[in-house]
N, CA, C and O atoms as a GROMACS GRO file, in nm:
protein
  296
    1UNK      N    1  10.062  12.342  10.739
    1UNK     CA    2   9.983  12.250  10.650
    1UNK      C    3   9.875  12.336  10.582
    1UNK      O    4   9.814  12.426  10.639
    2UNK      N    5   9.857  12.297  10.452
    2UNK     CA    6   9.753  12.374  10.375
    2UNK      C    7   9.611  12.333  10.425
    2UNK      O    8   9.587  12.220  10.470
    3UNK      N    9   9.524  12.427  10.415
    3UNK     CA   10   9.384  12.401  10.453
    3UNK      C   11   9.309  12.342  10.333
    3UNK      O   12   9.264  12.414  10.244
    4UNK      N   13   9.297  12.209  10.332
    4UNK     CA   14   9.238  12.136  10.218
    4UNK      C   15   9.098  12.185  10.190
    4UNK      O   16   9.052  12.178  10.076
    5UNK      N   17   9.029  12.234  10.292
    5UNK     CA   18   8.890  12.278  10.273
    5UNK      C   19   8.870  12.381  10.167
    5UNK      O   20   8.762  12.395  10.110
    6UNK      N   21   8.981  12.458  10.140
    6UNK     CA   22   8.971  12.564  10.037
    6UNK      C   23   8.979  12.504   9.895
    6UNK      O   24   8.945  12.570   9.797
    7UNK      N   25   9.024  12.377   9.886
    7UNK     CA   26   9.051  12.321   9.754
    7UNK      C   27   8.963  12.194   9.723
    7UNK      O   28   8.943  12.163   9.606
    8UNK      N   29   8.915  12.124   9.819
    8UNK     CA   30   8.849  12.000   9.800
    8UNK      C   31   8.694  12.021   9.803
    8UNK      O   32   8.641  12.080   9.897
    9UNK      N   33   8.628  11.974   9.703
    9UNK     CA   34   8.484  11.987   9.695
    9UNK      C   35   8.425  11.846   9.682
    9UNK      O   36   8.486  11.754   9.627
   10UNK      N   37   8.302  11.834   9.735
   10UNK     CA   38   8.225  11.708   9.721
   10UNK      C   39   8.091  11.746   9.666
   10UNK      O   40   8.013  11.816   9.730
   11UNK      N   41   8.065  11.697   9.544
   11UNK     CA   42   7.934  11.721   9.476
   11UNK      C   43   7.870  11.588   9.437
   11UNK      O   44   7.933  11.507   9.369
   12UNK      N   45   7.750  11.564   9.479
   12UNK     CA   46   7.687  11.437   9.453
   12UNK      C   47   7.686  11.397   9.305
   12UNK      O   48   7.699  11.278   9.275
   13UNK      N   49   7.671  11.490   9.215
   13UNK     CA   50   7.666  11.457   9.074
   13UNK      C   51   7.800  11.452   9.002
   13UNK      O   52   7.804  11.430   8.881
   14UNK      N   53   7.907  11.471   9.074
   14UNK     CA   54   8.040  11.476   9.010
   14UNK      C   55   8.122  11.359   9.070
   14UNK      O   56   8.141  11.352   9.192
   15UNK      N   57   8.168  11.273   8.988
   15UNK     CA   58   8.258  11.163   9.027
   15UNK      C   59   8.192  11.081   9.140
   15UNK      O   60   8.261  11.030   9.228
   16UNK      N   61   8.058  11.068   9.135
   16UNK     CA   62   7.985  10.984   9.230
   16UNK      C   63   8.003  11.033   9.371
   16UNK      O   64   8.001  10.952   9.463
   17UNK      N   65   8.021  11.160   9.391
   17UNK     CA   66   8.036  11.222   9.520
   17UNK      C   67   8.175  11.206   9.584
   17UNK      O   68   8.193  11.231   9.703
   18UNK      N   69   8.272  11.164   9.502
   18UNK     CA   70   8.412  11.154   9.553
   18UNK      C   71   8.465  11.292   9.579
   18UNK      O   72   8.429  11.386   9.508
   19UNK      N   73   8.549  11.308   9.681
   19UNK     CA   74   8.618  11.443   9.694
   19UNK      C   75   8.702  11.476   9.571
   19UNK      O   76   8.785  11.396   9.526
   20UNK      N   77   8.678  11.594   9.519
   20UNK     CA   78   8.750  11.638   9.397
   20UNK      C   79   8.825  11.772   9.428
   20UNK      O   80   8.801  11.840   9.527
   21UNK      N   81   8.917  11.800   9.335
   21UNK     CA   82   8.990  11.926   9.344
   21UNK      C   83   8.907  12.037   9.279
   21UNK      O   84   8.879  12.035   9.160
   22UNK      N   85   8.870  12.131   9.362
   22UNK     CA   86   8.797  12.253   9.319
   22UNK      C   87   8.689  12.230   9.215
   22UNK      O   88   8.670  12.312   9.125
   23UNK      N   89   8.618  12.118   9.228
   23UNK     CA   90   8.510  12.086   9.136
   23UNK      C   91   8.555  12.054   8.995
   23UNK      O   92   8.473  12.054   8.903
   24UNK      N   93   8.678  12.027   8.975
   24UNK     CA   94   8.729  12.003   8.841
   24UNK      C   95   8.696  11.865   8.786
   24UNK      O   96   8.706  11.839   8.666
   25UNK      N   97   8.655  11.777   8.878
   25UNK     CA   98   8.633  11.637   8.833
   25UNK      C   99   8.757  11.552   8.844
   25UNK      O  100   8.758  11.435   8.804
   26UNK      N  101   8.864  11.611   8.900
   26UNK     CA  102   8.984  11.528   8.927
   26UNK      C  103   8.976  11.497   9.075
   26UNK      O  104   8.985  11.585   9.161
   27UNK      N  105   8.960  11.367   9.101
   27UNK     CA  106   8.939  11.322   9.241
   27UNK      C  107   9.067  11.320   9.318
   27UNK      O  108   9.175  11.304   9.262
   28UNK      N  109   9.053  11.336   9.454
   28UNK     CA  110   9.169  11.321   9.540
   28UNK      C  111   9.231  11.185   9.519
   28UNK      O  112   9.354  11.173   9.520
   29UNK      N  113   9.150  11.082   9.499
   29UNK     CA  114   9.204  10.949   9.477
   29UNK      C  115   9.297  10.943   9.354
   29UNK      O  116   9.400  10.876   9.354
   30UNK      N  117   9.255  11.018   9.247
   30UNK     CA  118   9.338  11.025   9.124
   30UNK      C  119   9.475  11.074   9.162
   30UNK      O  120   9.575  11.008   9.132
   31UNK      N  121   9.483  11.189   9.229
   31UNK     CA  122   9.607  11.253   9.263
   31UNK      C  123   9.690  11.156   9.341
   31UNK      O  124   9.806  11.133   9.308
   32UNK      N  125   9.631  11.097   9.449
   32UNK     CA  126   9.708  11.002   9.533
   32UNK      C  127   9.757  10.884   9.452
   32UNK      O  128   9.869  10.837   9.472
   33UNK      N  129   9.675  10.835   9.360
   33UNK     CA  130   9.718  10.722   9.278
   33UNK      C  131   9.841  10.760   9.190
   33UNK      O  132   9.937  10.684   9.177
   34UNK      N  133   9.833  10.881   9.131
   34UNK     CA  134   9.946  10.919   9.048
   34UNK      C  135  10.073  10.934   9.129
   34UNK      O  136  10.181  10.893   9.085
   35UNK      N  137  10.062  10.990   9.246
   35UNK     CA  138  10.181  10.999   9.334
   35UNK      C  139  10.234  10.860   9.379
   35UNK      O  140  10.355  10.838   9.388
   36UNK      N  141  10.140  10.770   9.406
   36UNK     CA  142  10.180  10.638   9.445
   36UNK      C  143  10.241  10.556   9.334
   36UNK      O  144  10.313  10.460   9.358
   37UNK      N  145  10.209  10.598   9.208
   37UNK     CA  146  10.264  10.537   9.088
   37UNK      C  147  10.398  10.601   9.053
   37UNK      O  148  10.452  10.574   8.946
   38UNK      N  149  10.450  10.684   9.140
   38UNK     CA  150  10.583  10.748   9.129
   38UNK      C  151  10.583  10.866   9.036
   38UNK      O  152  10.690  10.907   8.990
   39UNK      N  153  10.466  10.924   9.004
   39UNK     CA  154  10.471  11.049   8.927
   39UNK      C  155  10.513  11.158   9.022
   39UNK      O  156  10.481  11.153   9.141
   40UNK      N  157  10.583  11.256   8.973
   40UNK     CA  158  10.623  11.371   9.052
   40UNK      C  159  10.511  11.473   9.047
   40UNK      O  160  10.423  11.466   8.961
   41UNK      N  161  10.516  11.566   9.138
   41UNK     CA  162  10.416  11.677   9.130
   41UNK      C  163  10.427  11.749   8.998
   41UNK      O  164  10.325  11.781   8.937
   42UNK      N  165  10.551  11.776   8.951
   42UNK     CA  166  10.567  11.844   8.827
   42UNK      C  167  10.508  11.771   8.710
   42UNK      O  168  10.454  11.834   8.619
   43UNK      N  169  10.518  11.636   8.710
   43UNK     CA  170  10.465  11.553   8.601
   43UNK      C  171  10.312  11.562   8.606
   43UNK      O  172  10.248  11.570   8.501
   44UNK      N  173  10.256  11.560   8.723
   44UNK     CA  174  10.110  11.571   8.736
   44UNK      C  175  10.064  11.706   8.686
   44UNK      O  176   9.967  11.715   8.611
   45UNK      N  177  10.131  11.807   8.724
   45UNK     CA  178  10.095  11.944   8.676
   45UNK      C  179  10.112  11.955   8.526
   45UNK      O  180  10.037  12.029   8.461
   46UNK      N  181  10.203  11.888   8.471
   46UNK     CA  182  10.223  11.893   8.326
   46UNK      C  183  10.106  11.824   8.256
   46UNK      O  184  10.056  11.875   8.155
   47UNK      N  185  10.062  11.712   8.308
   47UNK     CA  186   9.958  11.633   8.249
   47UNK      C  187   9.820  11.696   8.271
   47UNK      O  188   9.729  11.674   8.191
   48UNK      N  189   9.802  11.773   8.379
   48UNK     CA  190   9.675  11.833   8.418
   48UNK      C  191   9.699  11.983   8.446
   48UNK      O  192   9.716  12.024   8.561
   49UNK      N  193   9.700  12.067   8.333
   49UNK     CA  194   9.739  12.210   8.349
   49UNK      C  195   9.638  12.287   8.434
   49UNK      O  196   9.671  12.397   8.478
   50UNK      N  197   9.521  12.238   8.460
   50UNK     CA  198   9.424  12.304   8.543
   50UNK      C  199   9.460  12.297   8.693
   50UNK      O  200   9.411  12.375   8.774
   51UNK      N  201   9.544  12.203   8.726
   51UNK     CA  202   9.584  12.185   8.868
   51UNK      C  203   9.694  12.281   8.902
   51UNK      O  204   9.765  12.332   8.815
   52UNK      N  205   9.707  12.306   9.032
   52UNK     CA  206   9.817  12.386   9.090
   52UNK      C  207   9.883  12.297   9.194
   52UNK      O  208   9.831  12.195   9.239
   53UNK      N  209  10.004  12.344   9.230
   53UNK     CA  210  10.080  12.271   9.332
   53UNK      C  211  10.000  12.266   9.464
   53UNK      O  212  10.004  12.165   9.534
   54UNK      N  213   9.930  12.374   9.496
   54UNK     CA  214   9.844  12.374   9.616
   54UNK      C  215   9.729  12.276   9.608
   54UNK      O  216   9.687  12.222   9.710
   55UNK      N  217   9.677  12.250   9.487
   55UNK     CA  218   9.576  12.147   9.471
   55UNK      C  219   9.627  12.009   9.511
   55UNK      O  220   9.557  11.931   9.575
   56UNK      N  221   9.748  11.981   9.472
   56UNK     CA  222   9.807  11.848   9.506
   56UNK      C  223   9.838  11.840   9.657
   56UNK      O  224   9.815  11.738   9.722
   57UNK      N  225   9.890  11.947   9.709
   57UNK     CA  226   9.918  11.950   9.852
   57UNK      C  227   9.788  11.939   9.933
   57UNK      O  228   9.785  11.877  10.040
   58UNK      N  229   9.681  12.000   9.880
   58UNK     CA  230   9.549  11.988   9.946
   58UNK      C  231   9.501  11.840   9.940
   58UNK      O  232   9.440  11.792  10.036
   59UNK      N  233   9.526  11.771   9.831
   59UNK     CA  234   9.485  11.629   9.824
   59UNK      C  235   9.562  11.545   9.930
   59UNK      O  236   9.506  11.455   9.992
   60UNK      N  237   9.690  11.577   9.947
   60UNK     CA  238   9.768  11.508  10.054
   60UNK      C  239   9.720  11.544  10.194
   60UNK      O  240   9.715  11.459  10.283
   61UNK      N  241   9.686  11.672  10.212
   61UNK     CA  242   9.638  11.709  10.344
   61UNK      C  243   9.501  11.649  10.370
   61UNK      O  244   9.472  11.611  10.483
   62UNK      N  245   9.417  11.640  10.268
   62UNK     CA  246   9.286  11.570  10.288
   62UNK      C  247   9.303  11.425  10.324
   62UNK      O  248   9.236  11.375  10.414
   63UNK      N  249   9.394  11.357  10.256
   63UNK     CA  250   9.418  11.218  10.285
   63UNK      C  251   9.476  11.201  10.427
   63UNK      O  252   9.438  11.109  10.499
   64UNK      N  253   9.567  11.290  10.466
   64UNK     CA  254   9.621  11.283  10.602
   64UNK      C  255   9.514  11.306  10.705
   64UNK      O  256   9.510  11.238  10.808
   65UNK      N  257   9.428  11.399  10.681
   65UNK     CA  258   9.315  11.428  10.775
   65UNK      C  259   9.222  11.308  10.782
   65UNK      O  260   9.179  11.268  10.890
   66UNK      N  261   9.191  11.251  10.666
   66UNK     CA  262   9.096  11.136  10.663
   66UNK      C  263   9.157  11.016  10.740
   66UNK      O  264   9.088  10.947  10.815
   67UNK      N  265   9.285  10.994  10.718
   67UNK     CA  266   9.351  10.885  10.781
   67UNK      C  267   9.357  10.904  10.939
   67UNK      O  268   9.334  10.810  11.015
   68UNK      N  269   9.386  11.022  10.977
   68UNK     CA  270   9.393  11.054  11.121
   68UNK      C  271   9.261  11.035  11.190
   68UNK      O  272   9.255  10.995  11.306
   69UNK      N  273   9.156  11.063  11.119
   69UNK     CA  274   9.021  11.058  11.179
   69UNK      C  275   8.944  10.930  11.150
   69UNK      O  276   8.826  10.921  11.181
   70UNK      N  277   9.009  10.832  11.092
   70UNK     CA  278   8.946  10.702  11.061
   70UNK      C  279   8.934  10.620  11.189
   70UNK      O  280   9.028  10.605  11.268
   71UNK      N  281   8.810  10.568  11.203
   71UNK     CA  282   8.787  10.482  11.320
   71UNK      C  283   8.787  10.335  11.269
   71UNK      O  284   8.722  10.301  11.170
   72UNK      N  285   8.861  10.252  11.340
   72UNK     CA  286   8.860  10.113  11.304
   72UNK      C  287   8.789  10.038  11.406
   72UNK      O  288   8.821  10.047  11.524
   73UNK      N  289   8.692   9.961  11.365
   73UNK     CA  290   8.614   9.882  11.450
   73UNK      C  291   8.670   9.740  11.458
   73UNK      O  292   8.677   9.671  11.356
   74UNK      N  293   8.707   9.695  11.574
   74UNK     CA  294   8.763   9.559  11.586
   74UNK      C  295   8.663   9.462  11.631
   74UNK      O  296   8.694   9.344  11.646
   0.00000   0.00000   0.00000
């Protein structure tokens, strides 16, 4: 699995502190939304030339890590 910490940044003044890809202002949420809307990795890369395949994999790894470590209070 890719180490998302090399790709994901959180900056208070950028995208309201949402996790973004390498400070580009493209949020992890954006990437996940595009994938959920049935865009392929290649389509995302075509629409956002600043992104790399590893950026997208890092967004997925970040989401997996976040989900694994989420605590649900019942």
